[in-house]
N, C-alpha and C positions, 0 to 999 in steps of 0.2 A: 361555514368557516367557524362560527361560535361553537357549534356542536363539536367540531373536530378537537378545538382547543379545550373544550370542558372535558372531552373523553381523555385526551392526553393528560390534563392536570389530574384527573381522578386516577389515572394509572399510576402516575408519579407518586401522588399521595398514597395510594395503597401500596405501592412497593416500599414506601418509607414506614408503614405501619406494621409490617411483619417482623417478627423476631429474626435477627442475624444470627449465623452459626459462626462461633469462634473457635479457634484451637488454641490451648494453651501454650505459651511460648516457653518450651522447655528444652530448646535447643542448647546443647552443651557449649556452643561457641558464643552464645549471647543470652542465656537464659534470663528471663525477667519474670520468673515465677519460683516461689519457694514454699516448701512445707517444713516448717520447723516445729520442734517440740521443746518442752521443759517440764522437768519434774523436780521436786524438792529433794535434796540430798540430806537425808537425816534431820530435816527441819532447819538446817543452818545455811543452806545456800541453794542455788539453783543448778542443776545439771541440764545443759542445753545441747541441742543437736538438731539434725535435719535429715531428710530423705533426699538423696542425690539424684535418683532416678523416678520419674513419674510422667504420666501423660493424661491428656484429657481433653475435654470440649465443654462449651457451654452454648446455650441459645440465650439470647438476651434481646429485649425490646425496652428502651427506656420508657416508653410510653404505655407498656402492659408488663411491668416487672413482675407481677404475680404469675405470668405465664412462662417465665423464664425457667430454665432448668440446667444442671451441671451434672457432669460425670467425670470421675477421676480414677485412674488405676496408679497404684504405688508399688514399686519393686522394693518390697521389705528388706532385702539383702543390701540395699543401698543405704541403710542407716548409718549416720556418720556423727558420732559424738566427739570427734577430734581425740580419740584415744583407742588405738588398735585393739588392745587387750580387752577393753570394755565393750567395743563394737562386736567382737567376736562371742563375747558373753550375751550381749543383747540379740544376736542372731540365733543363739542356742534355744534348745526346747525349754530353758527357764523363762524365756520370754517371748520373742517373736516365732521361734521355731521355723526359720526360713525355708529349710528343706522341705518341711510339710506344707507351709503355707507361704509360698514365694510372692504372693500379691495381696495387697489390701484394696478395697474398692469402696468408693463412695457414689452413691446415685440419689439425686434429689427426688422428693417425692411431691414437694410443694414449697412455695415461697410465700412468706407472710410479710407485707409491705408495712414498714414502721413509719417511714416518711420518704422525701425523694431520693435520699442517699443512704438511707439505712434499712435493712430488712433481715429477716430470719429465713435461713435455708434449712428445711427440714429434709431428712433423708436417711437412707440406710447405709450404715458403715459396716463393713465385712472386714474383720481383722481377726487373726488367729483361729480362723474357722467359725467365728461367731458373727452374726449379723444382728445390729441393734440400731434402733432409730436414735439419731442425735440431732441436735439444733446448733447451727453455726450463726453466730451473731455476726453479720457482714455489713460492709459499707461500700459504697461506690467510691474509688479514688479519683477516677476521670475517665474520659473517652476522647477520641479525635483521631485526626490523620497523623500518620507518622511521616519522618522525612523521606521515606522511601516509596511513597504512594499508596501505602496500606491504611488500614483503619484499625485502631485498637481500643479495647476497654480494660480497665483495671479495677480490681476489687481486693479487700482484705478482709479477713474473718478470723475469729477465734471460737474454739469450743473446749470443753473439758470432759475427758472420759474416764472412768473408774477402770483400772487394770482387771479387776475381778469380773466386771461385766463382759470381758472379752476372754474369759478363761485364763487370764495370766495370773497364776497363783503365788508367784514368788513373794515372799514377805520382805518388804524393804523397810518396814516399820511404819508406824502410824501417820507419819508427816509425808510419806511416799506412796499413797494409794491412788493418787489421781495424775493424770498427764494433762497438760494444757497443749493443744495444738493451734498453731498460728499459721495462717494460710495467706500468702500474698500471690495474687494470680493476675497475670497480664495475658489477654487473649488477642489474637489476630483475627480479624475477619475474614472468612474464606471467601 
């Protein structure tokens, strides 16, 4: 009997030590994930916006954070700066060229743990036909059971990219060369 209990306890412990797979909650009816951006406008203010359509997943184990991974695909035509004429220009070949590059992707290559709730996600961002390594400064917001019987984990992160690094050559002035991306991700465990 003791051997059976030990075996069961070992199996339960082992099941809890493997990374769980999560799908990013991007459902249009109750989205709890956001990809926002901001860029300085002439150095006087911030122009902000977001991408309305994206999908992704991540693998996460709180006990082995360095073994986690994330992948996201963004529909670049879903850019939304709350101004239709500007959005049309952002979709043009001056910027995102969404007809030629309809998707942007991020695939992590490693996670560097800073502490229990902070880490750096290193990975490849492909945008405008160019792939570059970026680092996202991330933090765990929380995790636990939801009211519908599921389990969720949430994270936030920021990174800054140079437009020229991704072959976006439109000159917006010296104060507007970099874009800050703000990521808010809630995942539902599969």
